[in-house]
C-alpha positions as CSV (number, residue, x, y, z in Angstrom):
1,M,158.7,197.8,106.0
2,V,155.0,197.5,106.1
3,Q,153.4,199.1,109.1
4,V,150.8,197.1,111.0
5,K,147.9,199.3,111.9
6,P,147.1,198.9,115.6
7,M,143.7,197.5,116.4
8,S,141.0,199.9,117.6
9,A,140.1,199.7,121.1
10,R,136.5,198.9,120.0
11,T,137.6,195.8,118.1
12,V,136.8,192.6,119.9
13,I,137.9,189.2,118.8
14,T,135.8,186.2,119.8
15,S,135.7,182.6,118.9
16,P,132.4,181.2,117.7
17,T,130.5,179.4,120.4
18,P,128.8,176.0,119.6
19,A,125.5,177.7,119.6
20,T,126.8,180.3,117.0
21,R,128.2,177.6,114.8
22,Q,125.0,175.6,114.8
23,R,122.6,178.6,114.2
24,R,121.2,178.9,110.7
25,S,120.1,182.4,109.6
26,R,116.5,182.6,108.4
27,G,116.5,183.0,104.6
28,G,120.1,184.3,104.4
29,T,123.5,182.9,104.0
30,Q,123.7,179.7,106.1
31,P,127.0,179.0,107.9
32,L,126.1,175.3,107.9
33,P,124.9,174.1,104.5
34,L,121.7,172.0,104.6
35,T,121.3,168.6,103.2
36,R,118.1,166.6,102.4
37,D,118.9,164.4,105.4
38,D,118.7,167.5,107.6
39,I,115.3,168.3,106.2
40,L,114.1,164.7,107.0
41,D,115.7,164.6,110.4
42,A,113.9,167.8,111.3
43,A,110.6,166.6,110.0
44,L,110.4,163.1,111.6
45,P,109.9,164.3,115.2
46,L,107.1,166.6,113.9
47,V,105.5,163.6,112.3
48,A,105.9,161.5,115.5
49,E,104.3,164.2,117.5
50,H,101.5,165.6,115.2
51,G,101.2,163.0,112.5
52,L,102.0,163.0,108.8
53,D,98.8,164.7,107.7
54,A,99.5,167.7,109.8
55,L,103.0,168.2,108.6
56,T,103.8,171.4,106.6
57,V,106.8,172.7,104.9
58,K,106.7,175.8,107.1
59,A,106.8,173.7,110.2
60,V,110.0,172.0,109.0
61,A,111.5,175.2,108.0
62,D,110.7,176.7,111.5
63,A,112.3,173.7,113.1
64,L,115.5,174.4,111.2
65,G,115.4,178.2,111.6
66,I,115.2,178.8,107.8
67,S,112.7,180.2,105.4
68,S,110.1,177.9,103.8
69,P,111.4,178.6,100.2
70,A,114.8,177.2,101.4
71,V,113.2,173.8,102.0
72,Y,112.1,173.5,98.3
73,H,115.8,173.5,97.3
74,Y,115.9,170.0,98.7
75,V,112.4,168.6,97.9
76,N,110.0,169.1,95.1
77,G,107.1,170.2,97.2
78,R,105.2,168.8,100.1
79,D,104.2,165.5,98.5
80,D,107.8,164.8,97.7
81,L,108.7,165.6,101.3
82,L,106.0,163.2,102.6
83,D,107.1,160.4,100.2
84,R,110.7,160.7,101.3
85,L,109.7,160.7,105.0
86,C,107.7,157.5,104.3
87,E,110.6,155.9,102.7
88,R,112.8,156.9,105.6
89,V,110.4,155.4,108.1
90,A,109.8,152.2,106.2
91,R,113.5,151.6,106.2
92,K,113.3,151.3,110.0
93,I,111.4,148.0,109.7
94,D,113.8,145.2,110.5
95,V,113.2,142.1,108.5
96,D,116.1,140.1,109.9
97,I,114.1,137.5,111.7
98,P,115.5,134.4,113.4
99,A,115.5,131.4,111.2
100,T,114.2,129.3,114.1
101,L,110.6,130.6,113.7
102,T,108.1,128.8,111.5
103,W,107.1,130.3,108.2
104,S,103.8,131.5,109.6
105,D,105.4,132.9,112.8
106,T,107.9,134.7,110.6
107,I,105.2,136.5,108.6
108,V,103.3,137.4,111.8
109,E,106.5,138.9,113.2
110,V,107.0,141.0,110.0
111,L,103.6,142.5,110.3
112,L,104.1,143.2,114.1
113,R,107.4,144.9,113.3
114,M,105.6,147.0,110.7
115,H,103.1,148.0,113.3
116,R,105.7,148.9,115.9
117,V,107.4,151.2,113.5
118,F,104.3,152.8,112.0
119,E,102.6,153.5,115.3
120,H,105.4,155.9,116.2
121,Y,104.7,158.0,113.0
122,P,100.9,158.3,112.6
123,G,99.7,158.4,109.0
124,V,103.0,157.0,107.5
125,G,101.8,153.5,107.2
126,A,98.6,154.4,105.4
127,R,100.6,156.5,102.8
128,V,103.2,153.7,102.4
129,L,100.4,151.2,101.5
130,S,98.5,153.5,99.3
131,T,101.1,155.3,97.3
132,Q,101.7,154.7,93.6
133,R,105.4,155.7,94.1
134,R,107.9,152.9,94.0
135,S,109.2,152.2,97.5
136,R,112.4,150.2,97.9
137,A,111.9,149.9,101.6
138,A,108.3,148.5,101.2
139,D,109.6,146.2,98.4
140,R,112.2,144.9,100.9
141,V,109.4,143.9,103.4
142,S,107.3,142.3,100.7
143,Q,110.3,140.4,99.4
144,K,110.9,139.0,102.8
145,V,107.3,137.6,103.0
146,L,107.6,136.2,99.4
147,E,110.9,134.5,100.2
148,V,109.4,132.8,103.2
149,L,106.5,131.5,101.3
150,L,108.5,130.3,98.3
151,T,111.0,128.7,100.5
152,E,108.2,126.8,102.2
153,G,107.2,125.5,98.8
154,F,104.1,127.5,97.9
155,T,103.7,128.6,94.3
156,S,104.5,132.1,93.3
157,T,100.8,132.7,92.4
158,D,99.6,131.6,95.8
159,A,102.4,133.6,97.5
160,M,101.4,136.7,95.7
161,D,97.7,136.1,96.5
162,L,98.6,135.8,100.2
163,L,100.8,138.9,100.0
164,A,97.8,140.9,98.6
165,T,95.6,139.5,101.4
166,L,98.1,140.7,104.1
167,H,98.2,144.0,102.3
168,F,94.5,144.4,102.7
169,L,94.5,143.1,106.3
170,F,97.3,145.5,107.4
171,G,95.6,148.4,105.6
172,G,92.4,147.6,107.5
173,W,94.3,147.6,110.7
174,L,95.8,151.0,110.0
175,L,92.4,152.4,109.3
176,G,91.1,150.9,112.5
177,T,93.7,152.8,114.5
178,R,93.1,156.3,112.9
179,P,89.9,157.2,114.8
180,L,91.4,156.6,118.2
181,R,92.2,159.6,120.4
182,P,95.8,160.6,121.0
183,G,97.4,158.2,123.5
184,E,95.0,155.4,122.7
185,T,96.1,152.3,120.7
186,L,94.7,149.0,119.7
187,D,96.2,146.0,121.3
188,P,98.7,144.5,118.8
189,A,97.6,141.1,120.0
190,L,94.5,141.6,117.9
191,L,96.7,142.1,114.8
192,E,98.7,139.0,115.7
193,R,95.5,136.9,116.0
194,S,94.2,138.3,112.8
195,V,97.3,137.4,110.8
196,H,97.3,133.9,112.3
197,W,93.7,133.4,111.4
198,A,94.5,134.5,107.8
199,L,97.5,132.2,107.6
200,D,95.6,129.3,109.1
201,G,92.9,129.7,106.3
202,F,95.7,129.9,103.7
203,R,97.4,126.8,105.1
204,N,94.1,124.8,105.1
205,T,93.2,125.6,101.5
206,V,96.5,125.8,99.7
207,S,99.1,123.0,99.6
208,P,102.8,123.6,99.0
209,I,104.3,122.2,95.8
210,T,107.1,119.6,96.1
211,T,109.9,121.9,94.8
212,P,110.0,125.4,96.2
213,G,110.0,128.1,93.5
214,P,112.7,130.8,93.1
215,A,112.5,134.0,95.1
216,A,110.4,136.7,93.5
217,G,112.2,139.7,92.0
218,P,111.9,143.2,93.4
219,D,109.4,144.4,90.7
220,H,106.3,143.1,92.3
221,G,103.1,144.9,92.9
222,D,101.5,144.7,96.3
223,H,103.3,144.9,99.6
224,P,101.9,144.2,103.1
C-alpha cells in the first residue's frame, strides 16, 4: 500500500482569483498567452487619449504588464504596430449607407463617417492617407465611392479623378484639425459643405455616360 504523506501545516491551497488569472508577469512566463489582437486592443485607448504620434512600444507593454521585447514577438517594430492600428481603426468606417440617398449625399456621408472615426484616434487618418502600405480597409472605402459614381453613369476615368480630389480634400481637412488644442474640433459641417462644393463642381463639368461602367476592382491607387 502506498502511504500518502500528510500535508504540512504550512501548506495552503487556494483557488486562483480572477485578478490572479488575468495578471501577466513582466518579461516572464505568461499565464495568459498574448495575441496580436491583445496588443492592438491595449494600444487603441492610448492612441485615442494621446494620439498616434505619441504611441510607443513601451507604453503598450506597460499597459499589458509585460516587457517591451515581448511586444516585438507580435509586431515587426513600431511602424508595423502603427500600420496595424491604422488598419484596425479604418475597419471601423461603416460604408453601409442607405440606398435612398442620392449619389452625392452618399459620398458626403462616406467622408463624414471617416471623420467621425478618425477624430477619435488623432493621427490615424493622416497616416492612412499617406502610407504606401496596402490597406484593405481603405480600399473598401474607396471602392464604395467608385461604385457609387460608376453606378450613376460616370466614366471610370472621371470617377478616379474625383476620388483623387476627395483624397486631397480630406487630407487637407485632417491637416487643418492637427494644430487645434486638445478638446477643440472643427465643425464637421464645414467638411460637409466642402465636399458638396467639390461634387457640385464635378457635376457641372462632367456628364455621366449613358451606360454605367463596371465597378472598379480593389487594386486602385488613391483612396479618400
